[in-house]
C-alpha positions in Angstrom: -8.5 -13.6 -8.9 -5.0 -12.6 -9.9 -1.9 -14.2 -9.0 -0.6 -12.2 -6.3 3.2 -12.0 -5.3 3.8 -13.7 -1.6 3.9 -11.3 1.3 7.3 -11.1 1.7 7.9 -10.5 -2.7 7.8 -7.0 -3.9 5.0 -6.3 -6.7 6.0 -6.4 -10.4 4.3 -4.3 -13.1 1.7 -7.0 -14.0 0.7 -7.7 -10.4 0.6 -4.0 -9.6 -1.6 -3.2 -12.6 -4.3 -6.0 -12.1 -4.6 -4.3 -8.3 -6.9 -1.4 -8.1 -9.3 -0.5 -5.3 -12.5 1.2 -5.7 -11.6 4.4 -4.3 -8.1 4.9 -6.0 -7.7 8.0 -8.0 -4.3 6.8 -9.4 -2.1 3.9 -8.9 1.9 3.4 -9.0 4.6 1.5 -7.9 6.9 3.0 -5.4 9.8 1.3 -4.6 8.1 -1.8 -5.6 4.9 -1.1 -3.4 1.5 -0.1 -4.8 0.8 3.5 -4.0 -2.9 4.3 -4.1 -3.3 7.9 -4.6 -7.0 8.9 -3.2 -8.5 9.8 0.2 -8.0 6.7 2.5 -8.0 5.9 6.3 -7.3 3.3 8.7 -10.5 1.4 7.8 -9.4 1.2 4.1 -5.7 0.0 5.4 -7.6 -3.0 7.5 -9.3 -3.8 4.2 -6.4 -3.9 2.0 -4.4 -6.1 4.8 -7.3 -8.5 4.6 -7.1 -8.7 0.7 -3.5 -9.0 0.9 -2.8 -11.7 3.9 0.7 -10.9 5.5 1.3 -7.5 3.8 0.8 -3.9 6.0 -0.9 -0.9 4.5 -0.1 2.4 5.8 -1.6 5.7 5.2 0.6 8.6 3.9 -1.4 11.5 5.6 -2.0 14.6 3.7 -5.5 15.4 4.8 -5.8 14.8 8.6 -6.1 11.3 9.2 -6.9 10.2 5.7 -4.5 10.3 2.5 -2.7 7.7 0.2 -2.5 4.4 0.9 0.6 2.3 0.4 0.8 -1.7 0.6 4.4 -2.9 1.9 6.1 -6.2 1.7 6.0 -8.2 5.1 9.6 -7.7 5.1 9.1 -4.2 5.4 9.6 -2.0 8.5 9.8 1.8 9.2 13.6 1.0 10.1 14.3 -0.9 6.8 12.2 0.9 4.0 12.1 4.6 3.4 9.1 4.5 1.7 7.2 4.2 5.1 5.3 7.3 5.8 6.8 9.5 8.7 4.6 10.7 11.2 6.6 13.7 11.7 6.1 14.7 7.8 
């Protein structure tokens, strides 16, 4: 098991590189939040939230209800984080 940052902390490059879900095609840090490219859905987001307690996972939809998964710090909300996916996009 890797040393994961606390829920209110952003990821650094070491924590980020040790985190790679099975269905991810590519991963990058997006403003300190891991962004997993692939075809994820709400079930995957719920699994990510169980794996990283205190964090919220969102889906950046590009294929119906599926899309890329972003794992946010607990301090991130739609109001204060520009990387939060927009429903009207």
